[in-house]
BAGUDO-242755 format. One record per residue: residue number from 1; chain; x, y, z of N, C-alpha, C in turn. Coordinates in steps of 0.2 Angstrom, whole numbers, plus 5000, padded with zeros to 4 digits. Layout:
// residues N
NODE num cadena   nx   ny   nz  cax  cay  caz   cx   cy   cz
NODE NUM      A    X    Y    Z    X    Y    Z    X    Y    Z
...
This chain:
// residues 204
NODE num cadena   nx   ny   nz  cax  cay  caz   cx   cy   cz
NODE   1      A 5611 5369 5421 5604 5370 5419 5600 5372 5425
NODE   2      A 5601 5369 5431 5597 5370 5437 5598 5377 5439
NODE   3      A 5605 5379 5439 5607 5385 5442 5604 5391 5438
NODE   4      A 5604 5390 5431 5601 5394 5426 5593 5395 5427
NODE   5      A 5590 5390 5428 5582 5391 5429 5581 5394 5435
NODE   6      A 5585 5392 5440 5584 5395 5447 5585 5402 5447
NODE   7      A 5591 5404 5443 5592 5411 5443 5587 5415 5440
NODE   8      A 5584 5413 5434 5580 5417 5430 5573 5417 5433
NODE   9      A 5570 5411 5437 5565 5412 5440 5565 5417 5446
NODE  10      A 5571 5417 5449 5572 5421 5455 5572 5428 5453
NODE  11      A 5575 5430 5447 5575 5437 5445 5568 5438 5442
NODE  12      A 5564 5436 5438 5558 5438 5434 5553 5436 5440
NODE  13      A 5553 5431 5445 5548 5431 5449 5548 5436 5454
NODE  14      A 5554 5438 5456 5554 5444 5461 5552 5450 5458
NODE  15      A 5553 5452 5451 5550 5457 5447 5542 5457 5447
NODE  16      A 5540 5452 5445 5532 5450 5445 5529 5452 5452
NODE  17      A 5532 5450 5457 5528 5452 5464 5531 5458 5467
NODE  18      A 5535 5461 5464 5538 5468 5467 5532 5473 5469
NODE  19      A 5527 5474 5464 5522 5478 5466 5518 5476 5472
NODE  20      A 5517 5469 5473 5513 5467 5478 5516 5468 5484
NODE  21      A 5523 5467 5484 5528 5467 5491 5528 5474 5492
NODE  22      A 5527 5479 5487 5528 5486 5489 5521 5488 5493
NODE  23      A 5515 5486 5490 5509 5487 5493 5509 5485 5500
NODE  24      A 5511 5478 5501 5511 5475 5508 5515 5480 5512
NODE  25      A 5521 5481 5510 5526 5485 5514 5523 5492 5516
NODE  26      A 5521 5496 5511 5518 5502 5513 5512 5502 5517
NODE  27      A 5508 5497 5516 5502 5496 5520 5504 5494 5529
NODE  28      A 5508 5490 5529 5510 5488 5535 5513 5493 5539
NODE  29      A 5517 5498 5536 5519 5504 5538 5513 5509 5542
NODE  30      A 5509 5509 5537 5502 5513 5540 5499 5509 5546
NODE  31      A 5499 5503 5546 5495 5499 5551 5499 5499 5557
NODE  32      A 5506 5500 5557 5510 5500 5563 5512 5507 5566
NODE  33      A 5512 5512 5561 5515 5518 5563 5510 5524 5562
NODE  34      A 5505 5524 5558 5500 5529 5556 5494 5528 5559
NODE  35      A 5490 5532 5562 5484 5531 5564 5479 5532 5558
NODE  36      A 5475 5526 5557 5471 5526 5552 5465 5531 5553
NODE  37      A 5463 5536 5549 5458 5540 5550 5452 5538 5545
NODE  38      A 5447 5535 5547 5441 5533 5544 5437 5539 5540
NODE  39      A 5436 5538 5535 5432 5543 5530 5426 5545 5534
NODE  40      A 5424 5551 5533 5418 5553 5537 5412 5555 5533
NODE  41      A 5414 5554 5526 5408 5555 5522 5403 5550 5521
NODE  42      A 5397 5551 5524 5392 5545 5524 5386 5548 5520
NODE  43      A 5383 5544 5516 5376 5544 5512 5372 5539 5514
NODE  44      A 5366 5541 5513 5360 5535 5515 5355 5536 5509
NODE  45      A 5353 5530 5507 5348 5529 5501 5343 5524 5504
NODE  46      A 5338 5524 5502 5332 5520 5504 5328 5517 5497
NODE  47      A 5327 5511 5498 5324 5507 5491 5317 5504 5494
NODE  48      A 5312 5504 5490 5306 5500 5491 5304 5495 5486
NODE  49      A 5300 5491 5489 5298 5486 5484 5303 5481 5482
NODE  50      A 5307 5480 5487 5313 5475 5486 5310 5467 5486
NODE  51      A 5312 5463 5483 5310 5456 5483 5314 5452 5488
NODE  52      A 5312 5450 5494 5315 5446 5499 5315 5439 5499
NODE  53      A 5320 5435 5498 5319 5428 5499 5315 5425 5505
NODE  54      A 5312 5420 5503 5306 5418 5508 5309 5415 5514
NODE  55      A 5314 5412 5514 5318 5408 5519 5323 5412 5522
NODE  56      A 5324 5419 5522 5329 5422 5524 5330 5423 5532
NODE  57      A 5324 5421 5535 5325 5420 5542 5328 5415 5545
NODE  58      A 5330 5410 5540 5334 5404 5542 5340 5403 5539
NODE  59      A 5343 5407 5534 5349 5406 5531 5354 5408 5536
NODE  60      A 5360 5404 5535 5367 5405 5537 5372 5404 5533
NODE  61      A 5377 5406 5535 5383 5405 5531 5384 5407 5524
NODE  62      A 5385 5401 5519 5385 5403 5512 5378 5404 5510
NODE  63      A 5373 5401 5513 5366 5402 5510 5364 5410 5511
NODE  64      A 5367 5411 5518 5365 5420 5519 5369 5424 5514
NODE  65      A 5375 5422 5512 5378 5427 5507 5373 5426 5501
NODE  66      A 5372 5421 5499 5367 5420 5492 5361 5424 5493
NODE  67      A 5358 5425 5498 5352 5429 5500 5354 5436 5499
NODE  68      A 5360 5438 5503 5362 5445 5503 5363 5447 5496
NODE  69      A 5367 5443 5492 5368 5444 5485 5362 5446 5480
NODE  70      A 5357 5442 5482 5350 5443 5478 5347 5450 5480
NODE  71      A 5348 5452 5486 5346 5459 5488 5350 5464 5485
NODE  72      A 5357 5463 5485 5362 5468 5483 5361 5470 5476
NODE  73      A 5360 5465 5472 5358 5465 5464 5352 5470 5463
NODE  74      A 5348 5470 5467 5342 5474 5466 5343 5481 5468
NODE  75      A 5348 5482 5472 5349 5489 5474 5356 5492 5470
NODE  76      A 5359 5487 5466 5364 5490 5462 5370 5491 5466
NODE  77      A 5372 5487 5471 5377 5487 5475 5382 5480 5475
NODE  78      A 5388 5481 5474 5392 5475 5473 5399 5476 5478
NODE  79      A 5401 5470 5480 5407 5471 5485 5407 5465 5489
NODE  80      A 5412 5464 5493 5412 5458 5497 5408 5458 5503
NODE  81      A 5404 5453 5504 5399 5452 5509 5403 5451 5516
NODE  82      A 5404 5456 5520 5408 5454 5526 5404 5450 5531
NODE  83      A 5398 5451 5531 5393 5448 5536 5386 5449 5534
NODE  84      A 5382 5444 5535 5374 5444 5533 5371 5440 5538
NODE  85      A 5366 5443 5542 5363 5440 5548 5356 5442 5548
NODE  86      A 5352 5438 5552 5345 5439 5552 5344 5441 5560
NODE  87      A 5341 5447 5561 5340 5449 5567 5333 5448 5569
NODE  88      A 5331 5443 5573 5324 5441 5575 5321 5446 5579
NODE  89      A 5324 5450 5583 5321 5455 5588 5317 5460 5584
NODE  90      A 5319 5462 5578 5316 5467 5574 5314 5465 5567
NODE  91      A 5315 5459 5566 5314 5456 5559 5317 5459 5553
NODE  92      A 5324 5461 5554 5328 5463 5549 5333 5459 5546
NODE  93      A 5336 5460 5540 5342 5456 5538 5347 5462 5537
NODE  94      A 5353 5460 5540 5358 5465 5541 5364 5463 5537
NODE  95      A 5366 5467 5532 5372 5465 5528 5377 5470 5528
NODE  96      A 5383 5468 5529 5389 5472 5528 5393 5471 5522
NODE  97      A 5394 5476 5518 5397 5476 5511 5404 5480 5512
NODE  98      A 5409 5476 5509 5415 5480 5509 5419 5479 5503
NODE  99      A 5422 5485 5500 5427 5485 5495 5432 5490 5496
NODE 100      A 5437 5490 5492 5442 5496 5493 5439 5502 5491
NODE 101      A 5439 5507 5496 5436 5513 5494 5429 5514 5498
NODE 102      A 5425 5509 5499 5418 5509 5501 5416 5504 5507
NODE 103      A 5413 5507 5512 5410 5502 5517 5402 5503 5516
NODE 104      A 5398 5498 5516 5391 5500 5516 5387 5495 5522
NODE 105      A 5383 5498 5525 5378 5494 5529 5372 5494 5525
NODE 106      A 5369 5488 5525 5363 5487 5522 5358 5484 5527
NODE 107      A 5352 5488 5528 5347 5487 5533 5341 5485 5529
NODE 108      A 5339 5478 5529 5333 5476 5526 5328 5475 5530
NODE 109      A 5322 5479 5530 5316 5477 5533 5312 5472 5529
NODE 110      A 5312 5466 5532 5309 5460 5529 5303 5460 5527
NODE 111      A 5299 5463 5532 5291 5462 5531 5288 5467 5527
NODE 112      A 5293 5473 5526 5290 5478 5522 5294 5479 5515
NODE 113      A 5298 5475 5514 5302 5476 5508 5306 5482 5507
NODE 114      A 5308 5485 5513 5312 5491 5512 5319 5490 5514
NODE 115      A 5323 5493 5510 5330 5493 5512 5334 5500 5512
NODE 116      A 5337 5500 5518 5340 5507 5519 5348 5506 5518
NODE 117      A 5352 5509 5514 5359 5509 5513 5363 5514 5516
NODE 118      A 5367 5513 5520 5372 5518 5523 5379 5517 5519
NODE 119      A 5382 5522 5516 5389 5521 5513 5393 5525 5516
NODE 120      A 5400 5523 5517 5404 5528 5519 5411 5527 5515
NODE 121      A 5414 5531 5513 5420 5532 5508 5426 5531 5512
NODE 122      A 5430 5526 5510 5437 5526 5513 5442 5531 5512
NODE 123      A 5447 5532 5516 5452 5536 5514 5458 5532 5511
NODE 124      A 5464 5535 5509 5468 5531 5506 5471 5526 5511
NODE 125      A 5473 5528 5517 5476 5523 5522 5472 5517 5523
NODE 126      A 5464 5518 5524 5460 5513 5525 5460 5508 5519
NODE 127      A 5461 5511 5513 5461 5506 5507 5467 5502 5508
NODE 128      A 5473 5505 5509 5478 5500 5509 5478 5496 5515
NODE 129      A 5475 5498 5520 5475 5493 5526 5469 5487 5524
NODE 130      A 5464 5490 5521 5460 5484 5519 5463 5479 5514
NODE 131      A 5467 5481 5509 5470 5477 5505 5475 5472 5509
NODE 132      A 5478 5475 5513 5483 5471 5517 5480 5465 5521
NODE 133      A 5474 5467 5523 5470 5462 5528 5467 5458 5525
NODE 134      A 5465 5459 5519 5460 5455 5514 5463 5449 5511
NODE 135      A 5461 5443 5511 5455 5441 5513 5454 5440 5520
NODE 136      A 5460 5438 5524 5460 5438 5531 5457 5431 5534
NODE 137      A 5458 5430 5541 5456 5423 5544 5449 5424 5546
NODE 138      A 5446 5430 5547 5439 5431 5549 5433 5428 5545
NODE 139      A 5428 5426 5548 5422 5422 5544 5424 5419 5538
NODE 140      A 5429 5414 5539 5432 5410 5533 5426 5405 5530
NODE 141      A 5421 5405 5533 5416 5401 5529 5412 5404 5524
NODE 142      A 5413 5411 5524 5410 5415 5519 5414 5420 5515
NODE 143      A 5421 5420 5517 5426 5424 5514 5428 5423 5508
NODE 144      A 5429 5427 5503 5431 5427 5497 5424 5425 5492
NODE 145      A 5418 5429 5494 5412 5429 5490 5412 5433 5485
NODE 146      A 5416 5438 5483 5416 5443 5478 5422 5441 5473
NODE 147      A 5421 5441 5467 5426 5439 5462 5433 5443 5463
NODE 148      A 5433 5449 5463 5439 5453 5465 5442 5451 5471
NODE 149      A 5439 5449 5476 5442 5447 5483 5446 5440 5481
NODE 150      A 5442 5436 5477 5445 5429 5476 5451 5430 5471
NODE 151      A 5451 5435 5467 5458 5435 5463 5463 5439 5467
NODE 152      A 5461 5443 5472 5466 5446 5476 5469 5441 5480
NODE 153      A 5465 5437 5483 5467 5431 5487 5472 5426 5483
NODE 154      A 5471 5425 5478 5476 5422 5473 5482 5424 5473
NODE 155      A 5482 5431 5471 5489 5435 5471 5492 5436 5476
NODE 156      A 5488 5436 5483 5491 5437 5489 5495 5430 5491
NODE 157      A 5491 5424 5489 5495 5418 5490 5501 5416 5486
NODE 158      A 5501 5419 5480 5506 5418 5474 5512 5422 5477
NODE 159      A 5510 5428 5480 5516 5433 5483 5520 5429 5489
NODE 160      A 5516 5426 5493 5519 5422 5499 5523 5417 5496
NODE 161      A 5520 5412 5491 5524 5407 5489 5531 5409 5485
NODE 162      A 5530 5414 5481 5536 5417 5478 5541 5420 5483
NODE 163      A 5539 5423 5488 5544 5426 5493 5547 5420 5496
NODE 164      A 5544 5414 5498 5547 5408 5500 5553 5405 5496
NODE 165      A 5550 5405 5489 5554 5403 5483 5561 5408 5483
NODE 166      A 5560 5414 5483 5565 5419 5482 5570 5418 5489
NODE 167      A 5567 5417 5495 5572 5416 5501 5576 5410 5499
NODE 168      A 5574 5404 5498 5578 5398 5497 5582 5398 5490
NODE 169      A 5579 5401 5485 5584 5402 5479 5589 5407 5480
NODE 170      A 5588 5411 5484 5593 5416 5486 5599 5414 5490
NODE 171      A 5597 5409 5494 5602 5405 5498 5606 5401 5494
NODE 172      A 5603 5398 5489 5606 5393 5484 5611 5397 5479
NODE 173      A 5608 5403 5477 5612 5407 5473 5619 5409 5476
NODE 174      A 5617 5411 5482 5623 5414 5486 5628 5409 5487
NODE 175      A 5626 5404 5489 5631 5398 5491 5635 5396 5484
NODE 176      A 5631 5396 5479 5635 5394 5472 5640 5400 5470
NODE 177      A 5639 5406 5471 5644 5411 5470 5649 5411 5475
NODE 178      A 5655 5407 5474 5660 5407 5480 5663 5413 5482
NODE 179      A 5663 5418 5478 5667 5425 5480 5662 5428 5485
NODE 180      A 5656 5427 5485 5651 5430 5489 5649 5427 5495
NODE 181      A 5653 5421 5497 5651 5417 5503 5653 5420 5509
NODE 182      A 5658 5424 5509 5661 5427 5516 5656 5432 5518
NODE 183      A 5655 5437 5514 5650 5443 5516 5643 5440 5516
NODE 184      A 5641 5435 5513 5635 5432 5513 5634 5429 5520
NODE 185      A 5639 5426 5522 5639 5422 5529 5638 5427 5534
NODE 186      A 5642 5433 5534 5642 5438 5539 5635 5441 5539
NODE 187      A 5632 5443 5533 5625 5445 5533 5620 5441 5536
NODE 188      A 5620 5434 5534 5616 5429 5537 5616 5428 5544
NODE 189      A 5622 5429 5546 5623 5428 5553 5619 5434 5557
NODE 190      A 5621 5440 5554 5618 5446 5558 5611 5446 5557
NODE 191      A 5608 5443 5552 5600 5443 5552 5597 5438 5556
NODE 192      A 5602 5432 5557 5599 5427 5561 5599 5429 5569
NODE 193      A 5604 5432 5571 5605 5435 5577 5600 5440 5579
NODE 194      A 5599 5444 5575 5594 5450 5575 5586 5447 5576
NODE 195      A 5585 5441 5572 5579 5438 5573 5578 5434 5579
NODE 196      A 5582 5431 5582 5583 5427 5588 5582 5432 5594
NODE 197      A 5586 5438 5593 5584 5443 5598 5578 5446 5598
NODE 198      A 5575 5447 5593 5568 5450 5592 5563 5445 5596
NODE 199      A 5563 5439 5594 5559 5433 5597 5560 5432 5604
NODE 200      A 5567 5432 5606 5568 5432 5614 5565 5438 5617
NODE 201      A 5565 5444 5614 5563 5450 5618 5556 5449 5618
NODE 202      A 5551 5447 5613 5544 5447 5613 5542 5441 5618
NODE 203      A 5546 5436 5619 5544 5430 5623 5546 5431 5630
NODE 204      A 5550 5437 5632 5551 5438 5639 5550 5445 5642
């Protein structure tokens, strides 16, 4: 019974995450071997009469994201807030918004209630790289403030956990199939030697 359940989960779990593994594999190829060419198409929009939260000069972290969301709703812009900070030297609130296909810089003139939005479209390679790196380890106190990012993070974590399961269940299934033990042991040994060689080369 244990063998049967392990075999079925190994098979169907692998099929479920195969699109995610393909995306990560293709995107890491671009990250390692292809020069990312940023999109050059930039547009600029200006908005006036925007309601600015009163305490915007004091907000930080999650509170800054909340203030940024309030402004973004008024200009009909959605996405992951990458950063949100108040620049005291010129009394401006600066917001960076990211999502697959779009990068936007939002410049809020706090005293005047004016907002300038600069948008840049991403190319295909940039979009793949964005998905590969998100949600990422940076700005962890505010990361995952957009629902699609939260969903993507969930599936990214599930992919990692299932890859770990596929690895250990694969070892188990190989060991149970006696006729495959010899060739499996050879391949496992080659993989281990290659891994140790790579680590040794990187450390010396």
